[in-house]
C-alpha positions in Angstrom: 6.5 3.5 32.1 5.4 6.4 34.3 8.2 8.5 33.0 7.3 7.7 29.4 3.6 8.3 30.0 4.5 11.7 31.5 6.7 12.6 28.6 4.0 11.7 26.0 1.3 13.6 27.9 3.6 16.7 28.1 3.9 16.4 24.3 0.1 16.6 24.1 -0.1 12.9 22.9 -3.6 11.4 23.2 -3.3 8.4 21.0 -0.7 5.7 20.5 0.0 4.1 17.0 1.0 0.5 17.8 2.9 -0.4 14.6 4.3 -3.7 13.4 5.6 -4.8 9.9 4.1 -7.7 8.0 5.9 -10.2 5.8 5.7 -7.8 2.7 7.4 -5.0 4.6 4.1 -3.0 4.9 3.4 -1.1 8.1 0.4 -2.4 10.0 -1.2 -1.5 13.4 -4.0 0.2 15.3 -4.7 3.2 17.5 -4.8 2.9 21.3 -5.7 5.7 23.8 -2.6 6.8 25.7 -4.2 5.3 28.9 -3.4 1.9 27.4 0.4 2.5 27.3 1.0 0.0 30.2 -1.0 -2.7 28.4 0.8 -2.1 25.2 4.3 -2.4 26.7 3.5 -5.5 28.9 1.0 -7.7 27.2 0.6 -5.9 23.9 -2.2 -5.0 21.5 -4.2 -7.9 20.1 -4.7 -8.6 16.4 -6.5 -11.4 14.5 -3.5 -13.5 13.4 -4.9 -14.9 10.1 -5.8 -11.3 9.1 -2.1 -10.5 8.9 -0.3 -11.6 5.7 2.3 -14.3 6.2 1.6 -15.4 9.8 0.1 -18.7 8.9 -1.9 -18.6 12.1 -5.1 -20.5 12.5 -8.6 -19.0 12.7 -9.4 -20.5 16.1 -7.7 -21.4 19.3 -5.0 -19.7 21.5 -2.6 -19.3 18.5 -5.1 -17.4 16.4 -4.2 -14.2 18.3 -1.2 -12.1 17.3 0.1 -9.7 20.0 2.0 -6.6 19.1 4.1 -5.9 22.2 5.4 -2.3 22.2 9.1 -1.4 22.7 9.3 1.6 25.0 12.6 2.9 23.5 10.9 3.3 20.1 8.1 5.7 21.4 8.2 8.7 19.1 5.8 11.7 18.7 4.7 12.0 15.0 5.1 15.7 13.9 2.8 15.2 10.9 0.1 13.7 13.1 -0.3 16.1 16.1 -1.4 14.1 19.2 -0.1 10.8 18.0 3.0 8.8 18.9 4.3 5.6 17.2 5.5 2.7 19.2 7.2 -0.2 17.3 5.9 -3.6 18.3 7.4 -7.1 18.3 5.1 -10.0 17.4 4.1 -12.5 20.1 1.9 -15.5 20.0 0.7 -17.5 23.0 3.0 -15.5 25.2 6.2 -16.3 23.2 8.2 -14.4 20.6 6.5 -15.2 17.2 9.0 -16.9 14.9 7.4 -15.5 11.8 7.4 -11.8 12.9 10.0 -10.1 10.6 11.3 -8.0 13.5 11.8 -11.1 15.6 13.7 -12.6 12.7 16.1 -9.7 12.7 16.4 -9.9 16.5 17.5 -13.6 16.1 20.1 -12.7 13.5 21.5 -9.9 15.7 21.7 -12.4 18.6 24.0 -14.6 16.4 26.3 -11.6 15.9 26.2 -10.8 19.6 27.6 -14.2 20.5 30.8 -13.0 18.8 30.7 -9.7 20.6 29.8 -8.0 17.3 26.9 -5.8 16.0 26.0 -4.5 12.6 25.5 -0.9 11.6 23.6 0.0 8.4 22.8 3.1 6.5 19.8 2.6 4.3 19.3 4.8 1.2 15.6 4.6 0.0 14.8 5.8 -3.4 11.1 6.7 -4.2 8.8 8.2 -6.7 6.3 11.1 -6.3 3.5 10.3 -8.7 0.0 11.5 -9.7 -2.9 9.4 -10.9 -3.9 9.8 -14.5 -7.1 8.5 -16.1 -5.3 7.3 -19.2 -1.7 6.6 -18.2 -2.4 5.3 -14.7 0.5 7.0 -13.0 2.8 9.9 -14.1 5.4 11.9 -12.3 3.8 14.3 -9.8 5.6 17.2 -11.4 4.3 17.5 -14.9 7.4 19.5 -15.9 9.8 16.8 -14.7 10.7 15.5 -18.1 14.5 15.7 -18.6 16.2 12.7 -20.2 18.9 12.8 -17.5 17.3 14.4 -14.4 19.9 13.3 -11.8 20.7 16.1 -9.3 18.6 18.5 -11.4 18.3 21.8 -9.6 15.4 23.1 -11.7 13.1 20.3 -10.8 14.2 19.8 -7.1 13.1 23.3 -5.9 9.6 22.7 -7.2 9.2 20.0 -4.6 11.2 21.8 -1.9 8.1 22.4 0.2 7.1 18.7 0.4 10.7 17.5 0.8 11.5 20.1 3.5 8.4 19.1 5.4 9.5 15.4 5.2 13.0 16.3 6.3 11.7 18.3 9.3 9.3 15.5 10.3 12.0 12.9 10.2 14.6 15.1 12.0 12.0 15.9 14.7 11.5 12.1 15.1 15.2 11.6 15.8 16.4 10.5 12.4 19.6 12.0 11.0 18.9 13.1 7.4 22.1 13.4 5.5 20.9 14.5 2.1 18.0 14.6 -0.4 18.4 14.6 -4.2 16.6 14.1 -7.4 17.4 10.7 -8.7 17.9 9.2 -12.2 14.2 8.9 -13.2 11.5 11.5 -13.8 9.6 11.9 -10.5 12.3 10.0 -8.5 14.1 11.2 -5.3 16.5 9.7 -2.8 16.8 10.4 1.0 19.8 9.2 3.0 19.9 8.5 6.7 22.8 8.4 9.1 24.1 4.9 10.0 22.6 3.2 13.0 22.3 -0.2 14.6 20.7 -2.6 12.2 17.4 -3.1 14.0 17.0 0.7 14.6 17.8 1.4 10.9 15.0 -0.9 9.9 12.7 0.8 12.4 13.7 4.2 10.9 13.0 3.0 7.4 9.4 2.1 8.4 9.0 5.5 10.1 10.2 7.2 6.9 7.6 5.3 4.9 4.8 6.3 7.3 5.9 10.0 7.1 6.5 10.1 3.4 3.1 8.5 2.6 1.2 10.8 4.8 3.0 14.0 3.8 2.9 13.2 0.1 -0.8 12.6 0.4 -1.3 16.0 2.1 0.4 17.6 -0.9 -1.8 15.7 -3.4 1.0 13.3 -4.5 1.3 9.6 -4.4 4.4 8.3 -2.6 5.6 5.1 -4.2 8.4 2.6 -3.4 7.5 0.4 -6.4 10.8 -0.8 -7.8 10.1 0.0 -11.4 6.9 2.0 -12.2 8.1 3.1 -15.7 9.6 0.8 -18.3 11.7 3.5 -19.9 13.1 4.9 -16.6 15.5 3.6 -14.0 14.0 1.9 -11.0 14.2 2.5 -7.3 16.9 0.9 -5.2 17.3 0.8 -1.4 21.1 0.4 -1.0 22.5 -0.7 2.4 25.8 0.6 3.7 27.1 -2.0 6.0 29.8 -2.1 8.7 30.5 -4.4 11.7 31.6 -3.2 15.2 32.7 -4.3 18.6 32.4 -2.3 21.8 30.6 0.9 22.7 31.2 4.6 23.0 34.8 5.7 22.7 35.8 2.0 22.8 33.8 1.1 19.7 35.9 -0.4 17.0 35.0 -1.1 13.4 35.7 -4.8 12.7 36.1 -4.1 9.0 39.1 -1.9 9.5 42.7 -3.0 10.5 43.7 -1.8 13.9 47.0 -2.4 15.8 46.5 -5.3 18.3 43.0 -6.0 17.0 41.7 -9.4 18.2 41.3 -12.0 15.4 39.3 -12.4 13.4 39.1 -8.8 12.3 40.0 -6.1 9.9 39.8 -6.0 6.1 40.2 -9.8 6.0 37.0 -10.2 8.1 35.1 -7.9 5.7 36.3 -10.1 2.8 34.9 -13.2 4.4 31.6 -11.4 5.1 31.4 -10.2 1.5 32.2 -13.7 0.2 29.2 -15.0 2.2 27.0 -12.3 0.7 28.1 -13.3 -2.8 27.8 -17.0 -2.1 24.1 -16.6 -1.0 23.3 -13.9 -3.6 20.5 -15.9 -5.2 18.6 -16.6 -2.1 19.2 -13.0 -0.8 17.7 -11.8 -4.1 14.3 -13.2 -3.0 14.4 -11.1 0.1 16.0 -8.0 -1.3 14.0 -8.0 -4.6 10.8 -9.6 -3.5 8.3 -8.7 -6.2 7.8 -9.6 -9.9 8.3 -5.9 -10.7 11.7 -6.1 -9.0 13.1 -8.0 -12.0 12.3 -5.2 -14.4 15.1 -3.4 -12.5 17.7 -6.2 -12.2 18.2 -6.7 -15.9 21.3 -7.5 -17.9 22.4 -4.7 -20.2 23.4 -1.1 -20.3 22.0 1.2 -17.7 19.1 3.4 -18.9 20.5 6.5 -17.2 24.2 5.8 -17.7 25.0 7.1 -14.2 23.8 4.7 -11.6 23.0 1.0 -12.0 21.0 -1.8 -10.5 23.3 -4.8 -10.2 22.9 -7.8 -12.4 26.2 -9.6 -11.7 27.5 -11.4 -8.6 30.7 -9.4 -8.1 32.4 -7.0 -5.8 34.9 -4.2 -6.4 36.4 -1.0 -5.0 33.9 1.8 -5.4 32.4 -0.1 -8.3 28.7 0.8 -8.6 28.2 -1.8 -11.4 28.8 -4.7 -9.0 26.5 -6.3 -6.4 28.9 -5.2 -3.6 30.7 -1.9 -3.7 33.7 -1.9 -1.3 34.7 1.2 0.6 37.0 1.8 3.6 35.6 0.0 6.6 32.3 -0.7 5.0 30.6 -2.0 1.9 27.5 -1.0 0.0 25.1 -3.8 -0.8 23.4 -2.6 -4.0 20.9 -5.5 -4.5 17.9 -4.3 -2.3 15.2 -2.4 -4.1 12.6 -0.1 -2.5 10.0 -2.9 -2.0 12.3 -5.0 0.3 11.2 -5.7 3.9 14.2 -4.1 5.8 14.0 -6.6 8.6 14.1 -9.7 6.4 16.7 -8.3 4.0 19.0 -7.4 6.9 18.5 -10.7 8.7 19.4 -12.6 5.5 22.4 -10.3 5.0 23.7 -11.1 8.5 23.2 -14.9 8.0 25.1 -14.8 4.7 28.0 -12.8 6.1 28.3 -15.0 9.2 28.4 -18.1 7.0 31.2 -16.5 5.0 33.1 -15.7 8.2 32.5 -19.2 9.8 33.6 -21.0 6.7 36.4 -18.4 6.0 35.2 -18.0 2.4 37.3 -16.0 0.1 35.6 -13.8 -2.4 36.5 -13.9 -6.1 39.0 -11.3 -7.4 37.8 -7.8 -7.0 36.4 -6.3 -10.3 37.4 -2.8 -11.3 35.8 -2.9 -14.7 32.4 -1.4 -15.7 30.5 -4.7 -15.8 27.9 -3.3 -18.1 30.5 -2.9 -20.8 31.5 -6.5 -20.7 29.8 -9.1 -22.9 28.1 -12.2 -21.4 30.9 -14.5 -22.8 33.5 -12.2 -21.2 31.6 -12.3 -17.9 31.3 -16.1 -18.0 35.0 -16.4 -18.8 35.7 -14.5 -15.6 33.4 -16.7 -13.6 31.0 -13.9 -12.8 27.5 -15.2 -12.3 24.2 -13.5 -13.0 21.6 -12.7 -10.3 18.2 -14.4 -10.7 16.4 -12.7 -13.6 12.9 -13.5 -12.3 11.1 -13.9 -9.0 10.6 -17.6 -9.6 14.4 -18.1 -10.0 15.1 -16.2 -6.8 12.5 -18.3 -4.9 14.1 -21.5 -6.2 17.4 -20.2 -4.8 15.9 -19.4 -1.5 14.2 -22.8 -1.3 17.5 -24.5 -1.9 19.5 -22.3 0.6 19.6 -23.9 4.1 21.6 -21.0 5.6 19.1 -18.2 4.6 16.2 -20.5 5.3 17.3 -21.2 8.8 17.7 -17.5 9.5 14.1 -16.9 8.4 12.8 -19.8 10.4 10.7 -22.6 9.0 7.3 -20.9 9.4 8.2 -17.5 7.8 10.2 -19.2 5.1 7.2 -21.4 4.2 4.8 -18.5 4.2 7.2 -16.3 2.2 7.6 -19.0 -0.5 3.8 -19.6 -0.6 2.9 -16.0 -1.0 5.6 -15.1 -3.5 5.0 -18.3 -5.6 1.3 -17.2 -5.8 2.4 -13.7 -6.8 4.7 -15.0 -9.6 1.9 -17.3 -10.9 -0.7 -14.5 -10.9 1.8 -12.4 -12.9 2.5 -15.2 -15.4 -1.2 -15.6 -16.0 -1.9 -11.9 -16.5 -2.5 -10.7 -20.0 -0.8 -7.3 -20.5 -1.6 -4.4 -22.8 1.8 -5.2 -24.5 0.6 -8.7 -25.4 -2.7 -7.4 -26.7 -0.9 -4.9 -28.9 1.6 -7.5 -30.2 -0.8 -10.5 -30.8 -4.5 -9.5 -30.8 -4.7 -9.1 -34.6 -1.4 -10.6 -35.7 -2.7 -14.2 -36.3 
């Protein structure tokens, strides 16, 4: 602690940002003077438990206090906030790890992998919008000239945001994140930033750091940073694809368990990846609730032709080699899980993914035949004939699948599962009761 304190002081840090993530995947926390570093790393920073979404904690008594206990290895100076350093916190209640803390949920999932001597590496690819507020339209692309029908990889629009994007890149690189690439995505005002692969828990921490940086830097440039899955009905939505591989060993001895190696201990290799993928497909409905957790998510996961014609959100429970129309795109030594959207809580989505994959391995499930066809060109009868199921087409359907799935439910833990279902059922009901402008235009004077 003394070494860390000295490092932070030498970086001119005066304030610590104690940050945790709530059930919705939103960063929460408070500021502490740097003199409180020892307290933060040992006992933690105290928060009113019932004030945090999804804790289910009481308003009185010893379990009403939520403690965010800092993890020293996550301490990171924030380049966009001179004098501040973020420290990621795990949730504790009454001196014990809090079951309904999303980061603790992922820790438990990783512990199940560790029993086999395995660990997961993920590369998360967040897509996002840069928007501006408009009195009439609500929100529009931040760049008023960003109006191409097919703006993917556009090098006329991208340079106009070079200053903001370069500042974001520098901030993340200075924070220890490996930024691989940034591009203009399929929708007007939409961008994607890719990170290097890392241990699953660290990747989720990195994603939260990215959100903090992007929100702050966009605001400094007068823009609104948005990870809403589908802000525009006539434009593609934002995904957050996961590239997934499983490993054993460290350093030069590290070995990818999804690749075949001479003398590799069983189970391992491509067959192990097939079992893992089979588990992901078998639990796709329940995973949908975690990876696509808002009513807006299901404006993205729709059956039919892609709006852009170049990149698609999956609607079908299938896998295939380099097939971007399938739920799982298989590659050498890894697979891309294309279900998650930009609103997903990275800790819960990853924990659910691990639980599903381990179930596939433990039961030695075999996935259905690999699909090499463009699934968006097949009719629904043709898909049914091949036994290819649809993903849930509403949040309610996904929540029904989660409620019925014992494996994913156990991974979440009873308290978090109950709170997640309660909050998301309320969200779906509020959406169902809302009267939209479309309904008014269609029906107000028709009858």
